[in-house]
C-alpha positions in Angstrom: -1.7 7.7 -15.7 -1.2 11.4 -15.3 -3.4 12.4 -18.4 -6.0 9.9 -17.4 -6.8 6.5 -19.1 -8.5 3.2 -18.4 -8.1 1.0 -15.5 -9.4 -2.6 -16.2 -9.8 -5.3 -13.3 -10.6 -8.7 -14.2 -11.1 -12.1 -12.5 -11.9 -15.5 -14.0 -11.0 -19.1 -13.5 -8.3 -20.6 -15.4 -6.8 -24.1 -16.1 -2.8 -24.2 -16.7 -2.0 -27.1 -18.6 1.7 -28.3 -19.1 2.1 -26.3 -22.3 1.6 -23.3 -20.6 3.9 -24.2 -17.6 6.7 -25.1 -19.7 7.2 -21.6 -20.5 6.6 -20.6 -16.7 8.6 -23.1 -15.0 7.7 -21.8 -11.7 4.1 -22.2 -11.8 3.1 -25.9 -11.4 0.1 -27.0 -13.7 -3.3 -26.6 -11.8 -6.5 -24.6 -11.4 -6.3 -21.1 -10.7 -8.3 -18.0 -10.1 -6.7 -15.0 -12.1 -6.9 -11.5 -10.9 -5.7 -9.3 -13.6 -5.2 -5.6 -13.3 -4.5 -3.4 -16.6 -3.8 0.3 -17.1 -3.2 2.5 -20.4 -0.5 4.5 -18.5 3.1 5.2 -19.6 4.4 1.5 -18.7 7.3 0.6 -16.8 10.7 0.9 -18.1 13.1 -1.9 -18.6 15.5 -0.3 -16.1 13.1 -0.5 -13.2 11.1 -3.5 -14.0 13.5 -6.0 -12.5 13.4 -4.0 -9.2 9.6 -3.4 -8.7 8.9 -6.1 -6.1 12.1 -4.9 -3.8 11.1 -3.1 -0.6 11.8 0.3 -0.6 12.3 0.7 -4.2 10.8 3.7 -5.7 11.1 6.0 -8.5 9.3 8.7 -6.7 10.8 11.8 -5.3 12.0 11.7 -1.5 9.1 12.3 0.6 6.5 11.2 -2.1 6.5 7.4 -1.4 8.4 4.7 0.2 8.0 2.0 -2.5 6.4 -0.7 -0.3 3.1 -1.3 -2.0 4.3 -3.9 -4.5 6.5 -5.5 -2.0 3.6 -6.1 0.1 1.4 -7.3 -2.7 4.2 -9.8 -3.7 4.6 -11.4 0.0 0.7 -11.7 0.2 0.6 -13.5 -3.2 3.5 -15.6 -2.2 2.0 -16.5 1.2 -1.4 -17.7 -0.4 0.6 -20.1 -2.6 0.2 -17.8 -5.7 2.4 -16.3 -8.3 2.4 -12.8 -9.8 3.6 -11.5 -13.3 4.1 -8.4 -15.0 3.5 -7.4 -18.6 4.6 -3.9 -19.8 5.0 -2.0 -23.1 6.5 1.3 -22.9 3.7 4.0 -23.8 1.0 1.4 -23.8 0.6 0.6 -20.2 1.2 -2.1 -17.6 -0.7 -5.5 -16.7 -0.3 -7.7 -13.7 -1.5 -11.1 -13.3 -1.9 -12.7 -10.1 -2.6 -16.6 -10.0 -4.3 -17.9 -6.9 -4.7 -21.5 -6.2 -8.4 -22.5 -6.7 -9.9 -24.1 -3.6 -13.0 -26.1 -3.6 -14.8 -26.3 -0.6 -18.5 -25.9 0.6 -19.2 -22.2 2.1 -19.8 -22.4 5.8 -23.2 -21.6 7.4 -23.4 -19.9 10.7 -25.7 -17.6 12.5 -25.7 -14.2 10.8 -24.7 -12.3 13.9 -21.6 -14.6 14.8 -19.2 -12.1 13.4 -20.5 -9.2 15.4 -20.3 -10.8 18.8 -17.4 -9.8 20.9 -15.8 -12.6 22.9 -14.4 -12.1 26.4 -11.0 -12.9 25.1 -11.1 -9.5 23.2 -12.6 -7.4 25.7 -11.0 -4.7 27.7 -11.1 -1.3 29.3 -7.3 -0.1 29.0 -6.2 2.8 26.9 -4.5 2.1 23.6 -2.3 4.1 21.5 -3.1 3.0 18.1 -0.5 4.0 15.0 -1.1 2.9 11.5 -0.4 5.0 8.4 -2.8 3.0 6.2 -6.3 4.8 7.0 -8.4 1.6 6.1 -6.5 -0.6 8.5 -6.3 2.2 11.3 -10.1 2.9 11.0 -11.5 -0.7 11.0 -9.0 -1.4 14.2 -10.3 1.8 15.8 -14.1 0.8 15.7 -13.2 -3.0 16.4 -11.2 -1.6 19.8 -14.1 0.7 20.7 -16.7 -2.1 20.5 -14.4 -4.3 22.7 -14.7 -1.6 25.3 -11.0 0.1 24.9 -10.1 3.7 24.9 -8.5 4.3 21.7 -6.1 7.2 20.8 -5.3 7.1 17.3 -2.4 8.5 15.0 -1.4 8.1 11.3 2.3 8.1 11.9 5.1 8.2 14.4 5.1 11.9 14.5 1.5 12.3 15.1 1.6 9.8 17.9 4.2 11.8 19.7 1.9 14.6 19.4 -0.9 12.9 20.5 1.3 11.3 23.8 2.1 15.1 24.8 -1.5 16.1 24.8 -2.6 13.0 26.8 -2.7 13.2 30.3 -3.8 9.8 31.4 -2.4 6.3 31.4 -1.8 4.7 28.0 -1.5 0.8 28.7 -0.3 -0.3 25.0 1.0 0.9 22.0 -0.2 -0.8 18.9 2.0 0.4 15.8 2.8 -0.6 12.3 6.7 -1.0 11.9 7.0 0.7 8.4 5.8 4.3 8.3 6.7 7.7 6.5 8.4 10.0 8.6 9.1 7.8 11.7 8.5 4.4 12.0 7.4 2.1 14.8 10.8 1.1 16.0 11.5 4.7 16.3 8.5 5.7 18.0 8.8 2.9 20.5 12.5 3.9 21.2 11.2 7.4 22.2 8.6 6.2 24.4 10.7 3.5 26.1 10.6 4.1 30.1 7.2 5.5 29.7 5.1 2.9 27.9 6.9 -0.2 28.1 4.2 -2.6 26.2 4.4 -2.5 22.4 2.5 -4.5 19.9 4.3 -4.2 16.3 2.2 -5.1 13.2 3.8 -5.3 9.8 2.8 -6.8 6.4 6.6 -7.1 5.5 9.1 -10.0 5.4 10.6 -10.9 9.0 13.9 -9.8 7.6 12.7 -6.2 6.9 10.9 -5.9 10.3 14.2 -7.0 12.1 16.1 -4.4 10.2 14.0 -1.8 12.1 15.9 -3.4 15.4 12.6 -3.6 16.9 13.0 -6.6 18.8 16.3 -5.0 20.4 14.5 -2.5 22.5 14.2 -2.4 25.9 10.3 -3.2 26.0 8.0 -5.8 26.6 7.0 -6.2 22.9 5.5 -8.7 20.6 4.8 -8.7 16.7 1.7 -9.7 14.7 2.3 -10.3 11.1 -0.1 -8.9 8.5 -2.6 -9.6 7.1 -4.7 -10.8 10.0 -8.3 -10.5 11.1 -9.5 -8.4 13.7 -10.3 -11.2 16.2 -6.7 -12.4 15.8 -5.7 -8.6 16.7 -8.2 -8.5 19.6 -6.6 -11.6 21.2 -3.3 -10.6 20.7 -3.9 -7.2 22.5 -5.7 -8.9 25.3 -2.7 -11.6 25.6 -0.1 -8.7 25.7 -2.1 -6.7 28.3 -2.5 -9.4 30.5 1.0 -10.3 30.9 1.6 -7.4 33.2 -1.1 -6.3 35.8 0.4 -3.2 36.8 -0.8 -0.2 34.9 1.8 2.5 33.4 1.8 6.0 34.6 1.5 8.9 32.0 4.7 10.1 31.3 5.7 13.6 33.2 7.9 14.9 30.4 7.0 16.2 27.1 8.7 15.2 23.7 10.2 18.0 21.5 9.7 17.8 17.8 11.3 20.6 15.7 10.9 20.3 12.0 10.3 16.5 12.1 13.0 14.8 13.9 13.0 13.9 17.7 15.5 16.1 19.8 14.8 14.6 23.3 12.4 15.3 26.3 12.0 18.6 27.6 
């Protein structure tokens, strides 16, 4: 909405009967929770509409967006057993309707401080390099790792991570990095650091086929993979599990990595 407008977010319970699902054959009848998001923008053209959930599809200029947001949403909705529909009218805006299966279950009661306790399986004192372009995810993971006792070096993307490595003089025990990031992805970053930091935990919210297209599992590193979305407890246990596989700490690099106008040229 470049000239401004109205964004409306609605939630409600809906019951889809057979009459409705006859026109939406993919959606079975049942009880759902509807999340509906509408805007009053320009709308989506018929040319682009069939491709909006495809990974890396974008109408933005190069460097202005990766075209991964809607692909991520689609994946999360499908993993949750839900369905997503798009309604658009050029010049009148777009509406996304997401149907999640309704779950009937009594809420759990537990002590108020349970979620704030750090388990032994999550604690550590090693140094982590955390690379994540989504600021909300990065900040949450950063605070959690600090509470667990880790020393954390953070970077918003692969290029920033290389710069942080150059400035760091101590040991980095584990690289925790997203796979798909603007500028330099996690696979390329790990490839640069091979031989210096051979333990890597990759994170991604995208389909396994997309992750493998970045060839992260072909690297000569001791690596593992964590599928998004995940909770911080799962992340903490995964980090501890990977660190415990090798007791020998990794020495800091004796070389610096040269970056000129973005691309990696090699060690100097």
